[in-house]
PyMOL commands that place a pseudoatom at each C-alpha (Angstrom):
pseudoatom trace, name=CA, resn=UNK, resi=1, chain=A, elem=C, hetatm=0, pos=[0.000, 0.000, 0.000]
pseudoatom trace, name=CA, resn=UNK, resi=2, chain=A, elem=C, hetatm=0, pos=[1.465, 3.323, -0.960]
pseudoatom trace, name=CA, resn=UNK, resi=3, chain=A, elem=C, hetatm=0, pos=[1.758, 6.356, 1.284]
pseudoatom trace, name=CA, resn=UNK, resi=4, chain=A, elem=C, hetatm=0, pos=[-1.145, 8.324, -0.343]
pseudoatom trace, name=CA, resn=UNK, resi=5, chain=A, elem=C, hetatm=0, pos=[-3.650, 5.517, 0.356]
pseudoatom trace, name=CA, resn=UNK, resi=6, chain=A, elem=C, hetatm=0, pos=[-2.531, 5.274, 3.967]
pseudoatom trace, name=CA, resn=UNK, resi=7, chain=A, elem=C, hetatm=0, pos=[-3.084, 9.033, 4.478]
pseudoatom trace, name=CA, resn=UNK, resi=8, chain=A, elem=C, hetatm=0, pos=[-6.484, 8.821, 2.718]
pseudoatom trace, name=CA, resn=UNK, resi=9, chain=A, elem=C, hetatm=0, pos=[-7.711, 5.953, 4.934]
pseudoatom trace, name=CA, resn=UNK, resi=10, chain=A, elem=C, hetatm=0, pos=[-6.325, 7.679, 8.038]
pseudoatom trace, name=CA, resn=UNK, resi=11, chain=A, elem=C, hetatm=0, pos=[-8.358, 10.813, 7.256]
pseudoatom trace, name=CA, resn=UNK, resi=12, chain=A, elem=C, hetatm=0, pos=[-11.505, 8.751, 6.561]
pseudoatom trace, name=CA, resn=UNK, resi=13, chain=A, elem=C, hetatm=0, pos=[-10.960, 6.864, 9.824]
pseudoatom trace, name=CA, resn=UNK, resi=14, chain=A, elem=C, hetatm=0, pos=[-10.533, 10.098, 11.760]
pseudoatom trace, name=CA, resn=UNK, resi=15, chain=A, elem=C, hetatm=0, pos=[-13.743, 11.547, 10.289]
pseudoatom trace, name=CA, resn=UNK, resi=16, chain=A, elem=C, hetatm=0, pos=[-15.665, 8.352, 11.144]
pseudoatom trace, name=CA, resn=UNK, resi=17, chain=A, elem=C, hetatm=0, pos=[-14.306, 8.433, 14.700]
pseudoatom trace, name=CA, resn=UNK, resi=18, chain=A, elem=C, hetatm=0, pos=[-15.454, 12.063, 15.127]
pseudoatom trace, name=CA, resn=UNK, resi=19, chain=A, elem=C, hetatm=0, pos=[-18.941, 11.309, 13.745]
pseudoatom trace, name=CA, resn=UNK, resi=20, chain=A, elem=C, hetatm=0, pos=[-19.353, 8.196, 15.928]
pseudoatom trace, name=CA, resn=UNK, resi=21, chain=A, elem=C, hetatm=0, pos=[-18.074, 10.141, 18.954]
pseudoatom trace, name=CA, resn=UNK, resi=22, chain=A, elem=C, hetatm=0, pos=[-20.586, 12.937, 18.344]
pseudoatom trace, name=CA, resn=UNK, resi=23, chain=A, elem=C, hetatm=0, pos=[-23.449, 10.444, 18.028]
pseudoatom trace, name=CA, resn=UNK, resi=24, chain=A, elem=C, hetatm=0, pos=[-22.424, 8.646, 21.227]
pseudoatom trace, name=CA, resn=UNK, resi=25, chain=A, elem=C, hetatm=0, pos=[-22.074, 11.943, 23.080]
pseudoatom trace, name=CA, resn=UNK, resi=26, chain=A, elem=C, hetatm=0, pos=[-25.555, 12.991, 21.940]
pseudoatom trace, name=CA, resn=UNK, resi=27, chain=A, elem=C, hetatm=0, pos=[-27.135, 9.669, 22.957]
pseudoatom trace, name=CA, resn=UNK, resi=28, chain=A, elem=C, hetatm=0, pos=[-25.294, 9.237, 26.258]
pseudoatom trace, name=CA, resn=UNK, resi=29, chain=A, elem=C, hetatm=0, pos=[-25.279, 12.920, 27.179]
pseudoatom trace, name=CA, resn=UNK, resi=30, chain=A, elem=C, hetatm=0, pos=[-29.029, 13.376, 26.622]
pseudoatom trace, name=CA, resn=UNK, resi=31, chain=A, elem=C, hetatm=0, pos=[-30.941, 13.551, 29.911]
pseudoatom trace, name=CA, resn=UNK, resi=32, chain=A, elem=C, hetatm=0, pos=[-34.234, 12.722, 28.179]
pseudoatom trace, name=CA, resn=UNK, resi=33, chain=A, elem=C, hetatm=0, pos=[-36.007, 16.021, 28.840]
pseudoatom trace, name=CA, resn=UNK, resi=34, chain=A, elem=C, hetatm=0, pos=[-36.589, 16.703, 25.162]
pseudoatom trace, name=CA, resn=UNK, resi=35, chain=A, elem=C, hetatm=0, pos=[-36.471, 20.144, 23.583]
pseudoatom trace, name=CA, resn=UNK, resi=36, chain=A, elem=C, hetatm=0, pos=[-36.323, 23.137, 25.881]
pseudoatom trace, name=CA, resn=UNK, resi=37, chain=A, elem=C, hetatm=0, pos=[-39.599, 25.042, 25.921]
pseudoatom trace, name=CA, resn=UNK, resi=38, chain=A, elem=C, hetatm=0, pos=[-39.649, 28.781, 26.570]
pseudoatom trace, name=CA, resn=UNK, resi=39, chain=A, elem=C, hetatm=0, pos=[-40.835, 29.836, 29.988]
pseudoatom trace, name=CA, resn=UNK, resi=40, chain=A, elem=C, hetatm=0, pos=[-44.305, 31.313, 29.701]
pseudoatom trace, name=CA, resn=UNK, resi=41, chain=A, elem=C, hetatm=0, pos=[-45.301, 33.600, 32.504]
pseudoatom trace, name=CA, resn=UNK, resi=42, chain=A, elem=C, hetatm=0, pos=[-48.596, 35.328, 33.060]
pseudoatom trace, name=CA, resn=UNK, resi=43, chain=A, elem=C, hetatm=0, pos=[-46.992, 38.731, 33.069]
pseudoatom trace, name=CA, resn=UNK, resi=44, chain=A, elem=C, hetatm=0, pos=[-48.172, 41.996, 31.676]
pseudoatom trace, name=CA, resn=UNK, resi=45, chain=A, elem=C, hetatm=0, pos=[-46.370, 43.353, 28.627]
pseudoatom trace, name=CA, resn=UNK, resi=46, chain=A, elem=C, hetatm=0, pos=[-44.984, 46.661, 29.855]
pseudoatom trace, name=CA, resn=UNK, resi=47, chain=A, elem=C, hetatm=0, pos=[-44.555, 49.482, 27.349]
pseudoatom trace, name=CA, resn=UNK, resi=48, chain=A, elem=C, hetatm=0, pos=[-42.570, 52.367, 28.823]
pseudoatom trace, name=CA, resn=UNK, resi=49, chain=A, elem=C, hetatm=0, pos=[-42.661, 55.638, 26.906]
pseudoatom trace, name=CA, resn=UNK, resi=50, chain=A, elem=C, hetatm=0, pos=[-40.592, 58.711, 27.726]
pseudoatom trace, name=CA, resn=UNK, resi=51, chain=A, elem=C, hetatm=0, pos=[-42.567, 61.711, 26.474]
pseudoatom trace, name=CA, resn=UNK, resi=52, chain=A, elem=C, hetatm=0, pos=[-41.533, 65.325, 26.013]
pseudoatom trace, name=CA, resn=UNK, resi=53, chain=A, elem=C, hetatm=0, pos=[-43.039, 67.732, 28.525]
pseudoatom trace, name=CA, resn=UNK, resi=54, chain=A, elem=C, hetatm=0, pos=[-45.072, 69.716, 25.944]
pseudoatom trace, name=CA, resn=UNK, resi=55, chain=A, elem=C, hetatm=0, pos=[-47.025, 66.590, 24.936]
pseudoatom trace, name=CA, resn=UNK, resi=56, chain=A, elem=C, hetatm=0, pos=[-46.864, 64.636, 28.204]
pseudoatom trace, name=CA, resn=UNK, resi=57, chain=A, elem=C, hetatm=0, pos=[-50.439, 65.403, 29.321]
pseudoatom trace, name=CA, resn=UNK, resi=58, chain=A, elem=C, hetatm=0, pos=[-51.904, 64.402, 25.971]
pseudoatom trace, name=CA, resn=UNK, resi=59, chain=A, elem=C, hetatm=0, pos=[-49.799, 61.214, 25.802]
pseudoatom trace, name=CA, resn=UNK, resi=60, chain=A, elem=C, hetatm=0, pos=[-50.667, 60.274, 29.394]
pseudoatom trace, name=CA, resn=UNK, resi=61, chain=A, elem=C, hetatm=0, pos=[-54.355, 60.721, 28.623]
pseudoatom trace, name=CA, resn=UNK, resi=62, chain=A, elem=C, hetatm=0, pos=[-54.034, 58.510, 25.532]
pseudoatom trace, name=CA, resn=UNK, resi=63, chain=A, elem=C, hetatm=0, pos=[-52.151, 55.875, 27.558]
pseudoatom trace, name=CA, resn=UNK, resi=64, chain=A, elem=C, hetatm=0, pos=[-54.796, 55.957, 30.290]
pseudoatom trace, name=CA, resn=UNK, resi=65, chain=A, elem=C, hetatm=0, pos=[-57.535, 55.379, 27.711]
pseudoatom trace, name=CA, resn=UNK, resi=66, chain=A, elem=C, hetatm=0, pos=[-55.496, 52.582, 26.113]
pseudoatom trace, name=CA, resn=UNK, resi=67, chain=A, elem=C, hetatm=0, pos=[-54.954, 50.893, 29.489]
pseudoatom trace, name=CA, resn=UNK, resi=68, chain=A, elem=C, hetatm=0, pos=[-58.673, 51.180, 30.339]
pseudoatom trace, name=CA, resn=UNK, resi=69, chain=A, elem=C, hetatm=0, pos=[-59.490, 49.207, 27.175]
pseudoatom trace, name=CA, resn=UNK, resi=70, chain=A, elem=C, hetatm=0, pos=[-57.500, 46.272, 28.641]
pseudoatom trace, name=CA, resn=UNK, resi=71, chain=A, elem=C, hetatm=0, pos=[-55.942, 45.329, 25.323]
pseudoatom trace, name=CA, resn=UNK, resi=72, chain=A, elem=C, hetatm=0, pos=[-53.934, 42.127, 24.926]
pseudoatom trace, name=CA, resn=UNK, resi=73, chain=A, elem=C, hetatm=0, pos=[-51.302, 40.707, 22.607]
pseudoatom trace, name=CA, resn=UNK, resi=74, chain=A, elem=C, hetatm=0, pos=[-51.444, 36.937, 22.142]
pseudoatom trace, name=CA, resn=UNK, resi=75, chain=A, elem=C, hetatm=0, pos=[-53.364, 36.704, 25.404]
pseudoatom trace, name=CA, resn=UNK, resi=76, chain=A, elem=C, hetatm=0, pos=[-50.974, 38.852, 27.440]
pseudoatom trace, name=CA, resn=UNK, resi=77, chain=A, elem=C, hetatm=0, pos=[-52.304, 42.122, 28.853]
pseudoatom trace, name=CA, resn=UNK, resi=78, chain=A, elem=C, hetatm=0, pos=[-50.548, 45.301, 27.693]
pseudoatom trace, name=CA, resn=UNK, resi=79, chain=A, elem=C, hetatm=0, pos=[-49.877, 48.173, 30.069]
pseudoatom trace, name=CA, resn=UNK, resi=80, chain=A, elem=C, hetatm=0, pos=[-48.488, 51.514, 28.871]
pseudoatom trace, name=CA, resn=UNK, resi=81, chain=A, elem=C, hetatm=0, pos=[-46.583, 53.763, 31.271]
pseudoatom trace, name=CA, resn=UNK, resi=82, chain=A, elem=C, hetatm=0, pos=[-45.676, 57.335, 30.359]
pseudoatom trace, name=CA, resn=UNK, resi=83, chain=A, elem=C, hetatm=0, pos=[-42.695, 59.092, 31.920]
pseudoatom trace, name=CA, resn=UNK, resi=84, chain=A, elem=C, hetatm=0, pos=[-42.721, 62.848, 31.285]
pseudoatom trace, name=CA, resn=UNK, resi=85, chain=A, elem=C, hetatm=0, pos=[-39.169, 64.101, 30.795]
pseudoatom trace, name=CA, resn=UNK, resi=86, chain=A, elem=C, hetatm=0, pos=[-37.498, 67.190, 29.438]
pseudoatom trace, name=CA, resn=UNK, resi=87, chain=A, elem=C, hetatm=0, pos=[-35.809, 66.497, 26.109]
pseudoatom trace, name=CA, resn=UNK, resi=88, chain=A, elem=C, hetatm=0, pos=[-32.345, 67.582, 27.239]
pseudoatom trace, name=CA, resn=UNK, resi=89, chain=A, elem=C, hetatm=0, pos=[-32.599, 65.456, 30.383]
pseudoatom trace, name=CA, resn=UNK, resi=90, chain=A, elem=C, hetatm=0, pos=[-33.593, 62.435, 28.278]
pseudoatom trace, name=CA, resn=UNK, resi=91, chain=A, elem=C, hetatm=0, pos=[-30.737, 63.147, 25.863]
pseudoatom trace, name=CA, resn=UNK, resi=92, chain=A, elem=C, hetatm=0, pos=[-28.259, 63.277, 28.743]
pseudoatom trace, name=CA, resn=UNK, resi=93, chain=A, elem=C, hetatm=0, pos=[-29.537, 60.064, 30.293]
pseudoatom trace, name=CA, resn=UNK, resi=94, chain=A, elem=C, hetatm=0, pos=[-29.343, 58.232, 26.970]
pseudoatom trace, name=CA, resn=UNK, resi=95, chain=A, elem=C, hetatm=0, pos=[-25.824, 59.486, 26.293]
pseudoatom trace, name=CA, resn=UNK, resi=96, chain=A, elem=C, hetatm=0, pos=[-24.590, 58.586, 29.788]
pseudoatom trace, name=CA, resn=UNK, resi=97, chain=A, elem=C, hetatm=0, pos=[-26.475, 55.255, 29.686]
pseudoatom trace, name=CA, resn=UNK, resi=98, chain=A, elem=C, hetatm=0, pos=[-28.443, 56.262, 32.786]
pseudoatom trace, name=CA, resn=UNK, resi=99, chain=A, elem=C, hetatm=0, pos=[-31.900, 55.788, 31.250]
pseudoatom trace, name=CA, resn=UNK, resi=100, chain=A, elem=C, hetatm=0, pos=[-33.293, 53.193, 33.650]
pseudoatom trace, name=CA, resn=UNK, resi=101, chain=A, elem=C, hetatm=0, pos=[-35.418, 51.435, 32.744]
pseudoatom trace, name=CA, resn=UNK, resi=102, chain=A, elem=C, hetatm=0, pos=[-34.626, 51.784, 29.060]
pseudoatom trace, name=CA, resn=UNK, resi=103, chain=A, elem=C, hetatm=0, pos=[-37.887, 52.975, 27.495]
pseudoatom trace, name=CA, resn=UNK, resi=104, chain=A, elem=C, hetatm=0, pos=[-39.703, 51.130, 24.759]
pseudoatom trace, name=CA, resn=UNK, resi=105, chain=A, elem=C, hetatm=0, pos=[-40.215, 54.435, 22.949]
pseudoatom trace, name=CA, resn=UNK, resi=106, chain=A, elem=C, hetatm=0, pos=[-39.112, 58.038, 23.220]
pseudoatom trace, name=CA, resn=UNK, resi=107, chain=A, elem=C, hetatm=0, pos=[-41.250, 60.973, 22.103]
pseudoatom trace, name=CA, resn=UNK, resi=108, chain=A, elem=C, hetatm=0, pos=[-38.678, 63.789, 22.089]
pseudoatom trace, name=CA, resn=UNK, resi=109, chain=A, elem=C, hetatm=0, pos=[-39.190, 67.532, 21.928]
pseudoatom trace, name=CA, resn=UNK, resi=110, chain=A, elem=C, hetatm=0, pos=[-37.444, 67.642, 18.579]
pseudoatom trace, name=CA, resn=UNK, resi=111, chain=A, elem=C, hetatm=0, pos=[-35.843, 65.389, 16.005]
pseudoatom trace, name=CA, resn=UNK, resi=112, chain=A, elem=C, hetatm=0, pos=[-32.451, 67.006, 16.575]
pseudoatom trace, name=CA, resn=UNK, resi=113, chain=A, elem=C, hetatm=0, pos=[-32.282, 65.442, 20.073]
pseudoatom trace, name=CA, resn=UNK, resi=114, chain=A, elem=C, hetatm=0, pos=[-32.654, 61.995, 18.525]
pseudoatom trace, name=CA, resn=UNK, resi=115, chain=A, elem=C, hetatm=0, pos=[-29.936, 62.800, 16.008]
pseudoatom trace, name=CA, resn=UNK, resi=116, chain=A, elem=C, hetatm=0, pos=[-27.573, 64.005, 18.754]
pseudoatom trace, name=CA, resn=UNK, resi=117, chain=A, elem=C, hetatm=0, pos=[-28.082, 60.859, 20.838]
pseudoatom trace, name=CA, resn=UNK, resi=118, chain=A, elem=C, hetatm=0, pos=[-27.745, 58.722, 17.726]
pseudoatom trace, name=CA, resn=UNK, resi=119, chain=A, elem=C, hetatm=0, pos=[-24.410, 60.400, 16.920]
pseudoatom trace, name=CA, resn=UNK, resi=120, chain=A, elem=C, hetatm=0, pos=[-23.065, 59.520, 20.379]
pseudoatom trace, name=CA, resn=UNK, resi=121, chain=A, elem=C, hetatm=0, pos=[-24.216, 55.899, 20.088]
pseudoatom trace, name=CA, resn=UNK, resi=122, chain=A, elem=C, hetatm=0, pos=[-22.884, 55.630, 16.550]
pseudoatom trace, name=CA, resn=UNK, resi=123, chain=A, elem=C, hetatm=0, pos=[-19.455, 56.728, 17.764]
pseudoatom trace, name=CA, resn=UNK, resi=124, chain=A, elem=C, hetatm=0, pos=[-19.612, 54.333, 20.720]
pseudoatom trace, name=CA, resn=UNK, resi=125, chain=A, elem=C, hetatm=0, pos=[-21.138, 51.299, 18.963]
pseudoatom trace, name=CA, resn=UNK, resi=126, chain=A, elem=C, hetatm=0, pos=[-20.179, 51.931, 15.369]
pseudoatom trace, name=CA, resn=UNK, resi=127, chain=A, elem=C, hetatm=0, pos=[-23.808, 51.851, 14.197]
pseudoatom trace, name=CA, resn=UNK, resi=128, chain=A, elem=C, hetatm=0, pos=[-27.051, 53.794, 14.398]
pseudoatom trace, name=CA, resn=UNK, resi=129, chain=A, elem=C, hetatm=0, pos=[-29.412, 52.864, 17.203]
pseudoatom trace, name=CA, resn=UNK, resi=130, chain=A, elem=C, hetatm=0, pos=[-32.455, 54.667, 15.871]
pseudoatom trace, name=CA, resn=UNK, resi=131, chain=A, elem=C, hetatm=0, pos=[-34.030, 53.737, 12.545]
pseudoatom trace, name=CA, resn=UNK, resi=132, chain=A, elem=C, hetatm=0, pos=[-32.447, 56.197, 10.167]
pseudoatom trace, name=CA, resn=UNK, resi=133, chain=A, elem=C, hetatm=0, pos=[-32.327, 54.246, 6.928]
pseudoatom trace, name=CA, resn=UNK, resi=134, chain=A, elem=C, hetatm=0, pos=[-34.466, 51.953, 4.823]
pseudoatom trace, name=CA, resn=UNK, resi=135, chain=A, elem=C, hetatm=0, pos=[-38.206, 51.458, 4.657]
pseudoatom trace, name=CA, resn=UNK, resi=136, chain=A, elem=C, hetatm=0, pos=[-38.863, 52.456, 8.281]
pseudoatom trace, name=CA, resn=UNK, resi=137, chain=A, elem=C, hetatm=0, pos=[-36.600, 55.496, 8.245]
pseudoatom trace, name=CA, resn=UNK, resi=138, chain=A, elem=C, hetatm=0, pos=[-37.952, 58.507, 10.051]
pseudoatom trace, name=CA, resn=UNK, resi=139, chain=A, elem=C, hetatm=0, pos=[-38.844, 61.156, 7.522]
pseudoatom trace, name=CA, resn=UNK, resi=140, chain=A, elem=C, hetatm=0, pos=[-39.186, 64.560, 9.158]
pseudoatom trace, name=CA, resn=UNK, resi=141, chain=A, elem=C, hetatm=0, pos=[-41.406, 67.121, 7.491]
pseudoatom trace, name=CA, resn=UNK, resi=142, chain=A, elem=C, hetatm=0, pos=[-38.808, 69.831, 7.902]
pseudoatom trace, name=CA, resn=UNK, resi=143, chain=A, elem=C, hetatm=0, pos=[-35.109, 69.344, 8.429]
pseudoatom trace, name=CA, resn=UNK, resi=144, chain=A, elem=C, hetatm=0, pos=[-34.095, 72.916, 9.202]
pseudoatom trace, name=CA, resn=UNK, resi=145, chain=A, elem=C, hetatm=0, pos=[-33.772, 73.948, 12.823]
pseudoatom trace, name=CA, resn=UNK, resi=146, chain=A, elem=C, hetatm=0, pos=[-35.053, 77.382, 11.744]
pseudoatom trace, name=CA, resn=UNK, resi=147, chain=A, elem=C, hetatm=0, pos=[-38.449, 76.129, 10.598]
pseudoatom trace, name=CA, resn=UNK, resi=148, chain=A, elem=C, hetatm=0, pos=[-41.517, 77.037, 12.617]
pseudoatom trace, name=CA, resn=UNK, resi=149, chain=A, elem=C, hetatm=0, pos=[-45.268, 77.140, 12.230]
pseudoatom trace, name=CA, resn=UNK, resi=150, chain=A, elem=C, hetatm=0, pos=[-48.108, 79.094, 13.763]
pseudoatom trace, name=CA, resn=UNK, resi=151, chain=A, elem=C, hetatm=0, pos=[-51.848, 78.551, 14.096]
pseudoatom trace, name=CA, resn=UNK, resi=152, chain=A, elem=C, hetatm=0, pos=[-54.035, 80.916, 12.060]
pseudoatom trace, name=CA, resn=UNK, resi=153, chain=A, elem=C, hetatm=0, pos=[-55.780, 82.201, 15.195]
pseudoatom trace, name=CA, resn=UNK, resi=154, chain=A, elem=C, hetatm=0, pos=[-52.467, 83.128, 16.841]
pseudoatom trace, name=CA, resn=UNK, resi=155, chain=A, elem=C, hetatm=0, pos=[-51.096, 84.567, 13.592]
pseudoatom trace, name=CA, resn=UNK, resi=156, chain=A, elem=C, hetatm=0, pos=[-54.088, 86.926, 13.390]
pseudoatom trace, name=CA, resn=UNK, resi=157, chain=A, elem=C, hetatm=0, pos=[-53.459, 88.126, 16.963]
pseudoatom trace, name=CA, resn=UNK, resi=158, chain=A, elem=C, hetatm=0, pos=[-49.753, 88.697, 16.282]
pseudoatom trace, name=CA, resn=UNK, resi=159, chain=A, elem=C, hetatm=0, pos=[-50.386, 90.527, 13.021]
pseudoatom trace, name=CA, resn=UNK, resi=160, chain=A, elem=C, hetatm=0, pos=[-53.004, 92.740, 14.665]
pseudoatom trace, name=CA, resn=UNK, resi=161, chain=A, elem=C, hetatm=0, pos=[-50.885, 93.576, 17.697]
pseudoatom trace, name=CA, resn=UNK, resi=162, chain=A, elem=C, hetatm=0, pos=[-47.323, 93.520, 16.352]
pseudoatom trace, name=CA, resn=UNK, resi=163, chain=A, elem=C, hetatm=0, pos=[-47.560, 93.805, 12.574]
pseudoatom trace, name=CA, resn=UNK, resi=164, chain=A, elem=C, hetatm=0, pos=[-46.297, 91.458, 9.887]
pseudoatom trace, name=CA, resn=UNK, resi=165, chain=A, elem=C, hetatm=0, pos=[-45.000, 88.152, 11.247]
pseudoatom trace, name=CA, resn=UNK, resi=166, chain=A, elem=C, hetatm=0, pos=[-41.218, 87.956, 11.221]
pseudoatom trace, name=CA, resn=UNK, resi=167, chain=A, elem=C, hetatm=0, pos=[-38.478, 86.690, 13.482]
pseudoatom trace, name=CA, resn=UNK, resi=168, chain=A, elem=C, hetatm=0, pos=[-38.611, 90.014, 15.317]
pseudoatom trace, name=CA, resn=UNK, resi=169, chain=A, elem=C, hetatm=0, pos=[-42.379, 89.678, 15.800]
pseudoatom trace, name=CA, resn=UNK, resi=170, chain=A, elem=C, hetatm=0, pos=[-41.931, 86.185, 17.228]
pseudoatom trace, name=CA, resn=UNK, resi=171, chain=A, elem=C, hetatm=0, pos=[-39.189, 87.510, 19.521]
pseudoatom trace, name=CA, resn=UNK, resi=172, chain=A, elem=C, hetatm=0, pos=[-41.377, 90.386, 20.734]
pseudoatom trace, name=CA, resn=UNK, resi=173, chain=A, elem=C, hetatm=0, pos=[-44.271, 87.993, 21.393]
pseudoatom trace, name=CA, resn=UNK, resi=174, chain=A, elem=C, hetatm=0, pos=[-41.996, 85.605, 23.283]
pseudoatom trace, name=CA, resn=UNK, resi=175, chain=A, elem=C, hetatm=0, pos=[-40.723, 88.302, 25.643]
pseudoatom trace, name=CA, resn=UNK, resi=176, chain=A, elem=C, hetatm=0, pos=[-44.074, 90.047, 26.174]
pseudoatom trace, name=CA, resn=UNK, resi=177, chain=A, elem=C, hetatm=0, pos=[-44.315, 90.495, 29.975]
pseudoatom trace, name=CA, resn=UNK, resi=178, chain=A, elem=C, hetatm=0, pos=[-48.027, 89.690, 30.065]
pseudoatom trace, name=CA, resn=UNK, resi=179, chain=A, elem=C, hetatm=0, pos=[-47.843, 86.705, 27.693]
pseudoatom trace, name=CA, resn=UNK, resi=180, chain=A, elem=C, hetatm=0, pos=[-50.749, 85.977, 25.341]
pseudoatom trace, name=CA, resn=UNK, resi=181, chain=A, elem=C, hetatm=0, pos=[-53.183, 87.891, 27.531]
pseudoatom trace, name=CA, resn=UNK, resi=182, chain=A, elem=C, hetatm=0, pos=[-51.224, 91.069, 26.753]
pseudoatom trace, name=CA, resn=UNK, resi=183, chain=A, elem=C, hetatm=0, pos=[-51.210, 90.293, 23.034]
pseudoatom trace, name=CA, resn=UNK, resi=184, chain=A, elem=C, hetatm=0, pos=[-54.879, 89.414, 22.839]
for i in range(1, 184): cmd.bond("trace and resi %d" % i, "trace and resi %d" % (i + 1))
show_as sticks, trace
zoom trace
């Protein structure tokens, strides 16, 4: 028998020994319990939402109504908890990894806060943590930090009391000592 055949049969023998060893280990090492089933607990599905202060009351009211409806998902009750939080405080807690418990969702004051937190996480983890690409990408209506809107009723009051709406008009309205009651 030449040297090549000996090496070939040695490799085949080694492979057979490994396969037989694996089969024996599986048969002898099996404790007979079968496949592991996931632990099913009768727990409530908790949804924690951190909401910006300007919308916190509205979001809490919506969550209260949702909770009163006693909705379920696959038989498990769902409970929504709202945590009102200033946007800059939330940003700081995310960046310092002090957001405890980590919320299911965050309703920030502005999109730029999400982008700032995302930039910190991207530097730390090497990837985005908020959906910023693909089909589910957040698509803001306006991307400029200098964009603003005003209700028609408030615009009429400003135009009547302060003239044509401009950045100066908005500034004057913002610093009015008596607030909206002074403006009308």
